[in-house]
N, C-alpha and C positions, 0 to 999 in steps of 0.2 A: 814953610809950614807956619801958620799963625799959632802962636803960643798962648795957652790959657794960663794966666799967671796966678790965679787963686781959685779955691773951691767955691762953688755956687750952690746954695741950698735950693731945693725945689720940691715938686710933687709929681708923682706919676700914678697911674692906675694901681701900681703895686704898693704904693705908700710913699713915705718920705724918701727922697733921693737927693744925693749930692753929686753935681757934676764936678769931677775932680780936676785939679790943676794938672798941667803936664808934668811938673816935678813930682807930684804925689803919684801920678799914674806910673811914671818910670820907677819910683820906689817899689810899688807893688809888683811890677814886672820883674825887677831884680830880686824880689823876695821869694820867688818860686822858680821852678824850671820845667814845668810841664804845661804846654799850651797847645793850641790848635792852629794849623796853617790852612787857609782856604785859598784855593786856586781854581782855575777854569780848565776843563778838559772838553774839547769839542763844544764849546759854549755851554757846558753844563757845570754847575758848581761841584767841587769836591772838597772835602775837609779831612785832615789827617792829624792825629795826635803826634806831637814832636817834643822831645826834650830840647831845651834851648838854653842859651847863655845870653846875657845882656850886659853891656858895659855902660848903659845909661842913655845912649843915643842911637842904638841899633840893636837888632836881634840876630843872633847866629844860631842856626840849628844844623844838626848833622843828619844825613840820610845816606842811602846807598844809591848807586846808579840804578835807575828804574823809572817808574811811572811819574813820580813827582818831578824829576829832572827833565823828562821828556816834555811834560806839561809846561814847566817853567821856560823851556827853550822857545815855545811858541807864544807864551804870554807871561811876561814878568810881573804883572800887577797881581798883588796878593793882599789878603787880609789875615791878620794874626790876632788871636783872641786868647786871653787868659782870665780865669776867674777863680774865686774861692769863697766858701762860706766862712762866716766869722761868728762869734758869740752873739753879735747884735745885728746880723744881717748878711749881706752878700755884696761882693764887689766884682766888677768886670771892667777890663780894659781892652779896647779894640784899636789896632794899628792898621791903617791902610798904607801900603808902601810898594816898593819895587824890590824884587829879589834878583840876586846874582850869585854865581858860584864864587866862593871866596878862596883866594890863593895866598892870603896873608898868613904866614906860618906862626907868627906870634899870637894872633887872634885865635887861630886853630888850637894852639897849645893851651891858651886860657880856657877855651870852650871845653876841650877834652878833660882838663883837670876839674871842671865844675859839673860835668854831666854824668849822671849815673848810667850804668850799662842797662840797656833795654833788650835789644835784639843784637847779639854779637855779629856785626857785619863788618867786613873789611873789603876793600878800603872804604873809609868814610869819605863822603863828599860834604863839605861845609857850604852852607848857603847863608848869605847875609841879606837881611831885610832892612832897607833904608826907609824910614818912615816919611810919608807925605802928611799924614794926619794921625793924631792920637786922641782918643776920647775915653775917659774913665768915668765910671759911675759907681756910687756906693748906695745900695738899697739898705736903709737903716733897720728894717725889721722884716721878719718873715711873716707872711700872712698865714693865719691858721687855716689849714686845709680841712674843710668840713664837707659833709655830704649835703647834697641839695635838698634832702628831705628834713634837715634839721630846722625847726621853726625859728631859732634865734638868728639865723642868717638870711631870713626872708624867703626861705624855701616853702613848699606847700605845707599848709597846716592840716590838721585832721579833717577828713571829709564830712564829719558829723559833729554833733555836740557831745559825743561820747568822750569820756576821759581817755587819755592816751593809753592807759593800761588795759582797757577793755579790748578783748580779742574779737576779731571778726568771726561771725558765725556762732557766737555764744549767746 
């Protein structure tokens, strides 16, 4: 995995954006515990919310025997995403990696102690995602959502020279 060692400021159609260093991306991943795992089922993408644990160089989530494990048995390539709004924007981190069932008891114990209950399922199966790539982005401000008919954002103006307060048909 090629490591990004520093943040890089840039621009996107959404506004100012910073491409985050790998270290900063891992800090953000470790700072929360609800993400999304994307995998493939019959060549169709599927995405699931998962509670997860990260020790800084891998991601561990728990699940129950079922659909996700069946899908992972046939294709272990996954994508993991976590994001959150902040006071001055939004960040997102995406990890592409390989998933495998985890049998390491000490990692399982660390994960159990840090994960909240969601759906009480026993027995838990722990899955480890080993990253191939990690990419984090910080969008520095939210765009104001406006209606297309608002003149200040380039939307359509009045169809006549009538003042905006004049009602049709009057």
